[in-house]
N, C-alpha and C positions, 0 to 999 in steps of 0.2 A: 523576397519569397524565402520561406525557411530553408535552412540547410539539412534540416531533420526530417524523418519519415512523417512522424507526427510527435504531439505532445501529450504528455500524460501527467495528472496530478497524483503524486504519492505524498501521504500524510502517514506519518509514524507517532503513535502515542503511547502511553505509560503501561501498558500490558507486557508480561513476559513474552519472549520471542522476538526480539528486535532481528535476529538472525536471519527470520524470513525476510524482513523488510530488506536487508542488506543484500542478501541474494538476489531478491528481486531487483533491486537498483542496479545490481551488477549486470544482470541480463539485459535489462532495458537499454543500459548503456551500449552494450554489445550490440544489440539490435537496431542502434543509432536512432532511439528515440530521445526526445527532450523531456526531461524530467522537471515539473514544478515542485518541489521539495518542501514539505511543511513537517518540522518536529517539534512535538511539544517538549515543554520543561521536564515533565516527568518521564518521557522518552530518553531524555539525554542522561537521567539518573540510571534508568534501566540499562542503558548502553554501557554506561561505566561500572555496572554492577555484574552483567551477563559477558561482557566482551572488552577486547583492548581498544575499542572505539574512542576517540576522543572528540566528542560531538560538544563543542564549545558553544555558548549561547551567542556568540557573536557570529550573525548569519555569514558575513564576508569571509571570516576564517573557516566556519563550518564549510561553506562552498569551496573554498580552496583546497580544503583537507580532502573532502569526498572527491572532487576532480582529480587530484593527484592519486588517490588511494584506487580508483577505479579507472584510470587513464582516460578520462572522459575529455571531449572536445571542449573547447572555450564555450561556455553559456550552454553546454549540455544540460548540466545540472545546475539550477537555478533555486536558491533556497530564499524563502520568505519568512519575514517574523510574523508572529502571532497576532499584531495589531497592525499589520502592513496593507491596509484596506484599499490601497490603490493597486494591489496585485491583479493580474488577470484573472486568478481563480474568484475574486470576490464579485465577479459580475457574470450574468448569463452572455454577454456580447463577448467576453474575453476567454471564459472558462474552456479547458480542453473538454472533449466528448467522454472522457473517461476518467474516474477518480477511484484510487484504491486506498483504503485505510487499512494499513498492516505493520503490526498488529492493532486491532481496534479495541481499547480499553472498554469496559461496561459503562464508565462515566461518560466516556465519547459516544457511545452507543445510545445513551439515554438522551445526551443533548441533542444528536441529530434526529432522533424520533420524536423529540418535542419541539424542535425548529429553535433551539436556544441562540445559536448564533453569536455565542460570547467571545469567540475567537476566530482566527482565518480557518482554521480547520473546520470548525462547525458551519461557518458560514460557506465556505467552499462546497461542503457536502450538501448544504441547503439548497444551493445553486443547482448542483447536478440534479437533485430531485425534482426542482421546480421546473428544470429546463427539458425533463424527461430523458435525461441522458443517463449513461451507465454509473452506477456506484456500486463498488465490491468491497463489503467489509469483511475484515478477518477477525472475528475474535478469539481470544486465547484465555479461557476461564473454565474451572470447574470447581464444583458442579455449577450450573446456570439456576438462579433462582427464579421465580415467576416472574418477578419483574424484567430481568433480562430477557426470557423468553417472549414476553408480551411486546418488548420493544422490538425484538429481532421479527416478530410475526406482523406488525405495524408497519416494518421498514420493507418487508418483503411484499406486502400489498400496496406500498408505494411504487415497487418496480425495483428495489435495491436488491442485491445478491448477497445472501449470507453465507460466508465460505470459511467454516471454522477450521483452525490451525489443527486438523486432525490427521496426521500421516497415515497412510495405508501400510500394511505389510506384506501384500500379495507380490510385490516386486523383490521380496527377499532382501531388504536393505542391510548393507553391511556397515554402515557408518552413520553418524548423526548427520552429515552432509547428504546422505542419500535421503533421510528423512525430511530435511529441510526442503530438498529438491522436489519431493512427492507434494509438498504444499504450493510451491512457488510454480510447478508445473500447471497445477489446477487454476492458479490465478491467471497465468498467461493464456490459458485456453479459454478462460472467461472474458479476458481483455480481447481476444482474437487474434492472438499472435500463435505463429507456430513454434513448437517446442520439441527438443530431444533430449530434455532432461529425463523423461519417463516414458517409457513405451506405453501406447494405449492398450487398453484391454482387448484381448482378442488379436493383437496385431500380429501374432503369428500365423494366424489364419489367412490374413491378407497378403503378408510377404512371406511365403514359405521358404 
């Protein structure tokens, strides 16, 4: 029997905004979930460009680094390589019930929409769709082309949730971290997890 409340697949691809993924990873660890983590090579480059993260291509070192960084339990974060086809996420019999791709590059969006399955991220998403489980895609691009929008519509009709990395401002954010938390809070809500990062709209009327 697993020591964790549940498992979730988190894929990080090469769009700008890896900060959203890292904050989400941090919260999932705090909530005692097990994270099956897939990081594309492009995401590693983005991480080096946008942050101080050191996401080496060696999956063992990457797993050890993230486990230490986020004070995770042993095997709470499990990293899989792009061609590790024996990973549980590659099959409907082993895949978690929820997968988040954050951020989701438009290239990854296209591959998922067309069922390419050329790497483990694409295959994992394909599995979630075919098994009618929950797939949450967090694109970060501007502007969107007709191709991007067509892929989003196609995936929405398949049952995926398209959740653009579009922070709101009605919470009067004071820092970049507040903007990041706004998006992460929306992802957590879609996963079905309680969150206290951002107050729900109209909450002041329910708890005066």
